[in-house]
C-alpha positions in Angstrom: 9.8 -28.4 -11.7 9.8 -25.1 -13.1 7.1 -22.5 -12.9 8.0 -21.7 -17.1 5.0 -22.2 -19.1 6.1 -25.0 -21.9 4.8 -24.1 -24.9 4.4 -26.6 -27.5 6.8 -27.0 -30.8 4.6 -26.3 -33.8 5.3 -29.1 -36.0 6.6 -28.3 -39.8 3.7 -27.0 -41.7 0.8 -27.5 -39.3 -0.4 -24.0 -37.4 -0.3 -23.7 -34.4 -3.5 -23.6 -32.8 -5.5 -20.6 -33.0 -5.9 -18.9 -29.1 -9.3 -19.3 -27.4 -11.9 -16.2 -28.7 -11.7 -13.5 -26.3 -15.0 -13.0 -24.4 -17.1 -10.4 -25.7 -19.8 -9.8 -24.3 -23.4 -10.5 -25.5 -26.0 -8.3 -27.8 -29.1 -7.5 -25.7 -32.0 -6.0 -26.7 -31.8 -3.3 -24.2 -28.2 -1.8 -25.5 -28.3 1.7 -27.4 -28.2 0.8 -31.6 -24.2 2.3 -31.7 -23.3 -0.7 -29.1 -25.0 -3.3 -30.2 -23.6 -2.9 -33.8 -20.4 -2.5 -32.0 -20.1 -5.3 -29.8 -21.9 -7.3 -33.4 -18.4 -6.3 -35.4 -16.6 -7.4 -32.0 -18.3 -10.8 -32.7 -17.0 -10.7 -36.0 -13.8 -10.1 -35.1 -13.3 -12.9 -32.6 -14.7 -15.5 -34.9 -12.1 -15.6 -37.4 -8.9 -16.7 -36.4 -6.7 -16.6 -39.5 -6.9 -16.5 -43.0 -5.0 -18.9 -44.9 -2.9 -17.7 -47.7 -3.6 -19.8 -51.3 -2.4 -17.1 -53.6 1.6 -16.6 -54.9 2.5 -14.3 -56.3 5.6 -15.2 -58.9 7.0 -12.4 -59.5 7.9 -11.2 -56.1 7.4 -15.0 -54.6 5.2 -13.8 -51.8 1.8 -16.6 -50.0 -1.1 -13.7 -49.6 -4.7 -14.1 -48.8 -7.1 -13.7 -51.6 -9.9 -11.9 -52.0 -12.2 -15.2 -52.4 -9.9 -16.7 -49.1 -10.7 -13.3 -47.5 -15.0 -13.2 -48.3 -15.5 -16.6 -47.1 -13.9 -15.8 -43.8 -15.3 -13.2 -43.7 -19.3 -13.3 -44.8 -20.1 -16.5 -42.5 -19.1 -14.4 -39.4 -20.9 -11.2 -40.3 -24.4 -12.9 -41.4 -23.8 -14.8 -38.4 -24.5 -11.4 -36.5 -26.6 -10.1 -38.8 -24.3 -7.6 -40.6 -23.6 -6.5 -44.0 -20.4 -5.1 -45.3 -21.4 -2.7 -48.2 -19.1 0.1 -49.9 -19.3 2.2 -52.8 -16.7 4.0 -54.5 -16.1 7.4 -53.1 -14.0 9.0 -55.2 -10.9 8.0 -58.0 -8.2 10.3 -60.0 -6.5 8.8 -62.9 -3.2 10.5 -64.1 -0.4 10.0 -66.8 2.9 9.4 -65.4 6.5 9.0 -67.8 8.5 5.6 -66.5 11.6 4.5 -67.9 9.5 1.8 -70.3 6.9 4.3 -71.7 3.9 5.9 -69.9 2.1 4.3 -66.9 -1.4 5.3 -65.7 -1.6 5.4 -61.9 -4.9 5.0 -60.2 -5.8 6.2 -56.5 -9.1 5.1 -55.7 -11.1 5.7 -52.3 -13.7 3.2 -51.6 -16.5 3.9 -49.3 -17.7 1.0 -46.5 -20.7 0.9 -44.8 -20.9 -1.9 -42.1 -24.6 -2.4 -41.1 -27.2 -4.2 -38.9 -30.0 -1.9 -40.7 -30.5 -0.1 -37.4 -27.0 1.7 -37.3 -23.8 1.8 -39.6 -20.5 2.6 -39.7 -18.9 4.4 -42.3 -14.5 3.5 -43.1 -12.9 4.5 -46.0 -10.0 2.8 -47.9 -7.5 3.9 -50.1 -6.4 2.3 -53.2 -3.2 3.2 -55.6 -2.9 1.3 -58.5 -0.3 1.4 -61.7 -0.6 0.0 -65.4 1.5 0.2 -68.8 -2.3 -1.1 -69.8 -5.6 -0.5 -68.3 -5.8 -2.6 -65.1 -4.6 0.3 -63.3 -8.0 1.5 -61.8 -9.0 -2.4 -60.3 -4.7 -3.0 -59.0 -6.1 0.1 -57.0 -9.5 -0.8 -56.0 -8.4 -4.4 -55.2 -6.0 -2.3 -53.1 -8.8 -0.3 -51.4 -10.8 -3.4 -50.6 -7.4 -5.6 -49.4 -7.4 -3.0 -46.5 
């Protein structure tokens, strides 16, 4: 008998079982607020194994996780830990670019995200950029920043 690990063959179209969640130390009342927040965030990360890619980009021919799928996976895990994820537009710019097909509007958006449990918070920035020949450049940029 060999000492090599036996790796099960993945059935076609059926994703393998996710690995077991790593052990995250418990959140106890004696922890400093910052440590408690980080542990809660780690518990959220451990709870989310894989987000299905149910969206399809017909132009570029690829699957992607939709915003609705991401929200569904993340919201419950955040709520179980007593966390809220808030966001606010930090700033944005819009400019016009000349392309071979005419003028494109280019938008860049910086979104400030805040994870909080009410006692402590952690902030981070998402940046998105989008271009469009019509009025959708800002919304494309915002979606890109939120997809972080």
